[in-house]
C-alpha positions as CSV (number, residue, x, y, z in Angstrom):
1,M,71.9,34.8,-23.4
2,I,71.5,35.1,-27.2
3,K,71.0,31.3,-27.4
4,Q,68.3,31.3,-24.7
5,I,66.4,34.1,-26.6
6,L,66.6,32.1,-29.8
7,T,65.4,28.9,-28.2
8,K,62.3,30.5,-26.5
9,P,60.2,30.9,-29.8
10,S,61.1,27.3,-30.7
11,E,59.7,26.0,-27.4
12,T,56.5,28.1,-27.7
13,E,56.1,26.9,-31.3
14,K,56.3,23.3,-30.1
15,L,53.9,23.9,-27.3
16,N,51.4,25.5,-29.6
17,R,51.6,22.6,-32.0
18,K,51.0,20.1,-29.2
19,V,48.0,22.0,-27.9
20,F,46.4,22.1,-31.4
21,V,47.2,18.5,-32.1
22,V,45.5,17.5,-28.8
23,L,42.5,19.7,-29.5
24,L,42.1,18.3,-33.0
25,F,42.4,14.7,-31.8
26,A,39.9,15.3,-29.0
27,V,37.3,16.7,-31.5
28,L,37.9,13.8,-33.9
29,V,37.5,11.3,-31.2
30,K,34.2,13.0,-30.1
31,Y,32.7,12.6,-33.6
32,A,33.9,9.0,-33.8
33,I,32.3,8.1,-30.5
34,F,29.1,9.9,-31.5
35,D,28.9,8.0,-34.8
36,L,29.7,4.7,-33.2
37,F,26.7,5.0,-30.8
38,S,24.3,6.4,-33.5
39,N,25.3,3.5,-35.8
40,R,24.3,5.6,-38.8
41,N,27.4,5.4,-40.9
42,R,30.1,2.6,-41.1
43,K,32.2,4.7,-43.4
44,F,32.8,7.4,-40.9
45,P,36.1,6.1,-39.4
46,I,37.6,6.0,-42.9
47,I,36.7,9.7,-43.4
48,L,38.1,10.5,-39.9
49,K,41.4,8.8,-40.8
50,S,41.8,10.6,-44.1
51,S,40.7,13.9,-42.6
52,A,43.1,13.5,-39.7
53,N,46.0,12.7,-42.0
54,I,45.3,15.8,-44.1
55,S,45.2,17.9,-40.9
56,F,48.4,16.5,-39.5
57,E,50.2,17.0,-42.8
58,K,49.1,20.6,-42.9
59,I,50.5,21.0,-39.4
60,S,53.8,19.2,-40.1
61,R,54.4,21.5,-43.1
62,T,54.1,24.7,-40.9
63,N,57.5,24.4,-39.1
64,S,58.0,28.1,-39.2
65,L,54.8,29.0,-37.5
66,D,55.0,31.0,-34.3
67,A,52.4,32.0,-31.7
68,S,51.1,34.8,-34.0
69,N,49.9,32.2,-36.5
70,S,47.8,30.2,-33.9
71,L,44.5,31.7,-35.1
72,Q,45.2,30.8,-38.7
73,M,45.9,27.2,-37.7
74,S,42.7,27.1,-35.7
75,R,40.7,28.3,-38.7
76,T,42.4,25.6,-40.9
77,I,41.4,22.9,-38.4
78,N,37.8,24.2,-38.2
79,R,37.5,24.3,-42.0
80,T,38.8,20.7,-42.2
81,M,36.2,19.7,-39.6
82,N,33.4,21.4,-41.5
83,V,34.3,19.6,-44.7
84,T,34.4,16.3,-42.8
85,Q,30.9,16.9,-41.3
86,L,29.5,17.7,-44.7
87,K,30.9,14.4,-46.1
88,I,29.4,12.6,-43.2
89,Q,26.0,14.1,-43.8
90,R,26.0,13.2,-47.5
91,L,27.1,9.7,-46.8
92,R,24.4,9.3,-44.1
93,I,21.7,10.5,-46.6
94,K,23.0,8.2,-49.3
95,S,23.2,5.3,-46.9
96,A,19.6,6.0,-45.6
97,D,18.3,6.1,-49.2
98,Q,20.0,2.8,-50.1
99,S,18.9,1.0,-46.9
100,N,15.2,2.0,-47.6
101,C,15.3,1.2,-51.3
102,K,14.6,-2.5,-50.9
103,N,12.8,-4.6,-53.5
104,I,9.1,-5.1,-53.1
105,I,7.8,-8.6,-53.5
106,L,4.4,-8.5,-55.2
107,K,1.3,-10.5,-54.4
108,D,-1.4,-11.1,-57.0
109,F,-4.2,-8.6,-57.1
110,T,-7.6,-9.9,-56.1
111,E,-11.1,-8.5,-55.3
112,A,-10.0,-8.1,-51.7
113,D,-7.5,-5.4,-52.8
114,S,-10.2,-3.5,-54.8
115,E,-12.2,-0.4,-53.7
116,L,-15.4,-0.8,-55.8
117,N,-15.6,2.0,-58.4
118,K,-12.8,3.9,-56.6
119,N,-9.8,2.2,-58.1
120,M,-7.2,3.9,-60.3
121,F,-5.2,1.2,-62.2
122,F,-1.8,1.5,-63.8
123,L,-0.3,-1.3,-65.8
124,E,3.3,-2.4,-66.5
125,T,3.3,-5.3,-68.9
126,S,6.7,-5.0,-70.6
127,G,8.5,-7.1,-68.0
128,E,10.3,-4.1,-66.4
129,T,10.9,-4.4,-62.7
130,G,10.8,-0.7,-62.0
131,F,9.9,2.7,-63.2
132,D,11.8,5.7,-64.6
133,G,11.4,9.3,-63.4
134,R,8.4,10.1,-65.7
135,Q,6.5,7.0,-64.7
136,S,7.2,7.7,-61.1
137,C,5.9,11.2,-61.6
138,A,2.7,9.8,-63.1
139,L,2.2,7.6,-60.0
140,E,3.1,10.4,-57.5
141,S,0.8,12.9,-59.1
142,A,-2.1,10.4,-59.0
143,I,-1.4,9.9,-55.3
144,R,-1.4,13.7,-54.7
145,Y,-4.3,14.9,-56.9
146,S,-6.6,12.2,-58.3
147,G,-8.6,11.5,-55.1
148,F,-7.9,7.8,-55.4
149,K,-5.3,5.3,-54.2
150,P,-3.4,4.1,-57.3
151,K,-3.0,0.4,-57.8
152,V,-0.1,-0.7,-60.1
153,I,-0.5,-4.1,-61.7
154,M,2.8,-5.6,-63.0
155,S,3.8,-8.6,-65.0
156,T,6.7,-9.3,-62.7
157,K,6.9,-10.7,-59.2
158,F,8.9,-8.0,-57.7
159,I,9.9,-4.3,-58.0
160,S,13.6,-3.4,-58.0
161,M,14.4,0.1,-56.7
162,R,18.1,0.1,-56.0
163,L,19.0,1.8,-59.2
164,R,15.9,4.0,-59.4
165,P,16.3,6.9,-56.9
166,S,13.2,8.8,-58.2
167,M,11.0,5.8,-57.7
168,C,12.5,5.0,-54.4
169,N,12.1,8.6,-53.2
170,M,8.4,8.5,-54.1
171,V,7.7,5.0,-52.6
172,K,9.4,5.9,-49.3
173,R,6.8,8.7,-48.9
174,H,3.7,6.9,-50.0
175,Y,3.9,3.1,-49.9
176,P,1.9,1.2,-48.8
177,S,-0.7,3.6,-47.3
178,K,-1.3,5.6,-50.5
179,I,-0.3,3.3,-53.3
180,G,-0.4,-0.4,-54.0
181,F,1.8,-2.7,-56.2
182,Y,0.6,-6.1,-57.3
183,G,1.2,-9.0,-59.7
184,I,-1.7,-10.5,-61.6
185,N,-3.1,-13.9,-62.6
186,L,-4.6,-13.6,-66.0
187,D,-6.8,-16.7,-65.6
188,Y,-8.3,-15.0,-62.5
189,L,-8.6,-11.6,-64.2
190,F,-10.3,-12.8,-67.4
191,K,-12.6,-15.4,-65.8
192,N,-16.3,-14.6,-66.2
193,T,-15.6,-12.0,-68.9
194,P,-15.7,-12.3,-72.8
195,L,-11.9,-12.3,-72.7
196,D,-11.6,-15.7,-70.9
197,G,-9.1,-17.8,-72.8
198,V,-7.4,-15.0,-74.7
199,Q,-4.4,-15.1,-72.4
200,R,-3.4,-18.4,-74.1
201,E,-3.5,-16.8,-77.6
202,L,-1.5,-13.6,-76.9
203,S,0.8,-12.5,-79.7
204,K,4.5,-13.1,-78.9
205,Q,5.5,-10.1,-80.9
206,W,3.0,-7.7,-79.3
207,M,2.4,-9.4,-76.0
208,A,3.1,-6.4,-73.8
209,V,0.9,-4.1,-75.9
210,H,-2.0,-6.5,-76.4
211,S,-2.1,-7.7,-72.8
212,S,-2.2,-4.1,-71.6
213,D,-5.1,-3.3,-74.0
214,L,-7.0,-6.3,-72.8
215,M,-6.3,-6.2,-69.1
216,R,-7.3,-2.5,-68.7
217,Q,-10.8,-3.3,-69.9
218,A,-11.2,-6.4,-67.7
219,L,-9.9,-4.6,-64.6
220,V,-12.3,-1.7,-65.0
221,Y,-15.2,-3.9,-65.8
222,K,-14.8,-6.2,-62.8
223,F,-13.7,-3.7,-60.2
224,G,-14.7,-0.2,-61.5
225,G,-12.7,3.0,-61.5
226,Y,-10.0,4.5,-63.7
227,Y,-7.4,3.1,-65.9
228,A,-4.4,5.4,-66.8
229,D,-1.2,4.9,-68.7
230,L,2.1,5.4,-66.9
231,D,2.7,8.7,-68.7
232,V,-0.5,10.4,-67.5
233,I,0.2,13.2,-65.0
234,T,-2.7,14.1,-62.8
235,I,-3.2,17.7,-61.9
236,R,-6.7,17.9,-60.5
237,S,-9.2,15.7,-58.8
238,L,-10.9,13.0,-60.9
239,R,-13.7,12.1,-58.5
240,R,-16.5,13.8,-60.4
241,L,-16.1,12.1,-63.7
242,H,-17.8,8.8,-64.4
243,N,-18.1,6.5,-67.4
244,V,-15.9,8.7,-69.6
245,Y,-13.5,8.4,-72.6
246,P,-11.6,11.5,-73.9
247,F,-10.9,12.5,-77.5
248,E,-7.4,12.4,-78.8
249,M,-7.0,15.5,-81.1
250,F,-5.7,19.0,-81.3
251,F,-8.1,21.7,-80.1
252,P,-7.0,25.3,-79.6
253,M,-7.6,26.6,-76.1
254,K,-8.5,30.1,-77.4
255,D,-11.8,28.6,-78.6
256,V,-12.7,27.3,-75.2
257,S,-14.8,29.5,-72.9
258,T,-13.8,30.5,-69.4
259,N,-16.1,27.9,-67.9
260,C,-14.4,25.2,-70.1
261,T,-17.2,24.6,-72.6
262,I,-16.9,24.3,-76.3
263,P,-19.0,26.5,-78.6
264,K,-21.9,24.6,-80.0
265,A,-20.8,25.3,-83.5
266,S,-17.5,23.4,-82.9
267,R,-17.8,19.8,-84.0
268,M,-15.2,17.3,-82.9
269,V,-14.5,14.3,-85.1
270,G,-11.6,12.1,-84.1
271,K,-10.5,9.0,-82.3
272,L,-10.6,8.2,-78.6
273,N,-7.7,8.3,-76.2
274,N,-7.3,4.8,-74.8
275,G,-4.7,6.0,-72.3
276,I,-7.1,7.0,-69.6
277,F,-10.8,6.3,-69.0
278,H,-13.3,5.6,-66.2
279,F,-16.3,3.2,-65.9
280,K,-18.2,1.8,-63.0
281,A,-18.0,-2.0,-62.5
282,G,-20.3,-4.0,-64.8
283,S,-20.4,-1.3,-67.5
284,E,-22.4,-2.4,-70.6
285,F,-20.1,-0.4,-72.8
286,V,-16.9,-2.1,-71.5
287,W,-18.6,-5.5,-71.8
288,K,-19.3,-4.9,-75.5
289,T,-15.8,-3.6,-76.0
290,M,-14.4,-6.9,-74.6
291,V,-16.8,-8.9,-76.8
292,E,-15.5,-7.2,-79.9
293,M,-11.9,-7.6,-78.8
294,R,-12.4,-11.3,-78.3
295,R,-14.2,-11.7,-81.7
296,V,-11.4,-10.0,-83.7
297,Y,-8.3,-11.0,-81.8
298,K,-7.3,-14.0,-83.8
299,D,-7.4,-12.0,-87.0
300,R,-5.5,-9.1,-85.5
301,V,-3.0,-10.9,-83.4
302,N,-0.1,-9.5,-85.5
303,D,-1.5,-6.0,-85.5
304,R,0.1,-3.8,-82.9
305,F,-3.0,-1.6,-82.6
306,G,-5.5,-4.4,-83.2
307,V,-7.3,-4.1,-79.9
308,G,-6.5,-0.5,-79.1
309,P,-8.2,2.9,-79.5
310,V,-9.5,2.4,-83.0
311,L,-11.5,-0.7,-81.9
312,V,-12.8,1.2,-78.9
313,G,-13.9,4.0,-81.2
314,D,-15.8,1.6,-83.4
315,V,-17.6,0.1,-80.5
316,A,-18.5,3.6,-79.2
317,R,-20.0,4.7,-82.5
318,K,-22.3,1.6,-82.5
319,F,-23.1,2.0,-78.8
320,L,-24.1,5.7,-79.2
321,N,-25.6,5.2,-82.7
322,L,-23.4,7.9,-84.2
323,S,-21.9,8.0,-87.7
324,N,-19.0,10.1,-86.4
325,L,-17.8,10.4,-82.8
326,T,-18.3,13.8,-81.2
327,V,-18.5,15.3,-77.7
328,I,-21.6,13.8,-76.1
329,E,-22.9,13.0,-72.6
330,T,-25.0,9.9,-71.8
331,K,-25.5,7.9,-68.6
332,E,-23.5,4.9,-69.9
333,L,-20.8,6.7,-71.9
334,T,-19.6,10.3,-72.0
335,L,-17.1,11.5,-74.6
336,L,-15.0,14.3,-73.2
337,P,-13.4,17.2,-75.1
338,P,-9.6,16.5,-75.6
339,F,-8.5,19.3,-73.2
340,T,-10.1,17.5,-70.2
341,F,-7.4,14.8,-70.5
342,L,-4.9,16.9,-72.4
343,M,-2.6,15.0,-74.7
344,P,0.2,17.4,-75.7
345,A,1.7,14.9,-78.2
346,V,-1.1,15.7,-80.6
347,Y,0.0,19.4,-80.5
348,P,2.9,20.7,-82.6
349,K,6.0,19.7,-80.7
350,K,7.5,23.2,-80.9
351,F,4.3,24.5,-79.3
352,V,4.3,22.5,-76.1
353,L,7.4,20.4,-75.6
354,T,10.4,22.6,-76.3
355,V,9.3,26.2,-76.1
356,E,11.7,29.0,-75.1
357,N,10.8,31.8,-72.7
358,K,7.3,30.7,-71.8
359,N,6.3,31.8,-68.3
360,S,3.9,30.1,-65.9
361,S,0.9,32.0,-67.3
362,F,1.4,30.3,-70.7
363,W,1.2,26.8,-69.1
364,D,-1.6,27.8,-66.7
365,S,-3.7,29.0,-69.7
366,L,-3.0,25.8,-71.6
367,L,-3.9,23.6,-68.6
368,R,-6.8,25.6,-67.2
369,C,-9.5,23.1,-68.1
370,S,-7.4,19.9,-67.8
371,K,-7.7,17.1,-65.2
372,V,-4.6,15.2,-66.4
373,V,-1.8,15.7,-68.9
374,H,-1.1,12.7,-71.1
375,I,2.6,13.2,-72.1
376,F,2.7,10.1,-74.4
377,N,6.3,9.1,-73.7
378,S,6.7,6.9,-76.8
379,D,6.6,10.1,-78.9
380,V,8.7,12.3,-76.7
381,K,11.0,9.9,-74.9
382,D,14.1,11.4,-76.5
383,E,13.2,15.0,-75.6
384,E,15.5,16.2,-72.9
385,V,14.1,17.5,-69.7
386,T,16.4,20.3,-68.5
387,G,14.5,21.5,-65.4
388,N,13.8,24.8,-67.2
389,P,10.0,25.5,-66.9
390,K,10.3,28.1,-69.7
391,R,11.5,25.4,-72.1
392,E,9.4,22.2,-71.6
393,L,6.1,21.2,-70.1
394,L,7.6,18.4,-67.9
395,S,9.8,20.9,-66.2
396,Y,6.7,23.0,-65.3
397,L,4.7,20.0,-64.1
398,G,7.4,18.2,-62.2
399,P,8.1,20.5,-59.3
400,R,4.4,21.2,-58.8
401,Y,2.8,17.7,-59.2
402,C,5.5,15.2,-58.5
403,P,8.3,16.9,-56.5
404,A,9.6,13.7,-54.9
405,S,10.2,12.1,-58.3
406,F,11.4,15.3,-60.0
407,V,14.3,15.7,-57.4
408,H,16.2,13.2,-59.5
409,L,16.1,15.1,-62.8
410,K,18.5,12.7,-64.6
411,Q,15.9,10.0,-64.2
412,F,13.5,12.0,-66.5
């Protein structure tokens, strides 16, 4: 009698174990069959195997369980299944990202790809086959706010995105309907311009810089529209500005009126920002700029800035018949105040790039009259982007103007 009483709990315990093992196995098989048919994740069976082993090990170590512990065992199984499902979900997302992040083979840009006077060109002439987070942000913000379809001209024949999740994330959302990527034939680009032949004289030391300075002028002259550097973040529409160059200088926003005009007493004397400008196709000013570039190039081939913003400023002074450049509006060439295309790099670094405890009203006030923000990465590339909008400007701009790129903060 005593023996029978002692053996009854043991039989119940065994029965409970068998029931739960069968239930667990049934659930696991269900998920395996579902994943097999959905064909979304090949790694799922591995996870199932490891998860099942963990679950069975937990069960085998509970030899002293009786019927009163059944609920606890059930909860353990459920928790194990929840963890498994979470792993499956993460793997599916990662697998989907990788499967869509394929290289893009580039065709050369031609007139057929142009939208006359409605282009927005970006250039990558360093030989890189992809873009970091800040460059991806520049492209994404142009897609979202400029009012144009960006056209990215590259010196390579393909774009690699496998190791660039920020770029991949942006491209998946917008390519090819809202952004285009192209190679370029310099013989075709410079033909019938004053720069014809300069492609065979490019400096080996400064090839990336010089080719970019020359190509931007030719692209805008032949096809019309904007040129912008890959560190220019667009925050408002650019459609209403034509034939414009901005100043590159510091100007305190407290001296700017609420309607974004500068007091007549304020005189601006400085150099032009060659990182973003707009002209209609066939611009006389751009033609004269190319003429001057071609004339001096042999003498300046070893000068990094030989055909950059200083040269453009010299041509502008002669074109406008001014001894010093200042804010001015003409039909062929308008010089914009620096805050229109804001360039924070000319501001004190501690004022704009690494500022503690600045709320959104601080940035809103700084940017209230700006169409774009020219970050100038060569000066601030080592500045950490933490994701704290109270600390740095990029962390304020990213979530608002390039959210798909900013998701991958480490890429910044």
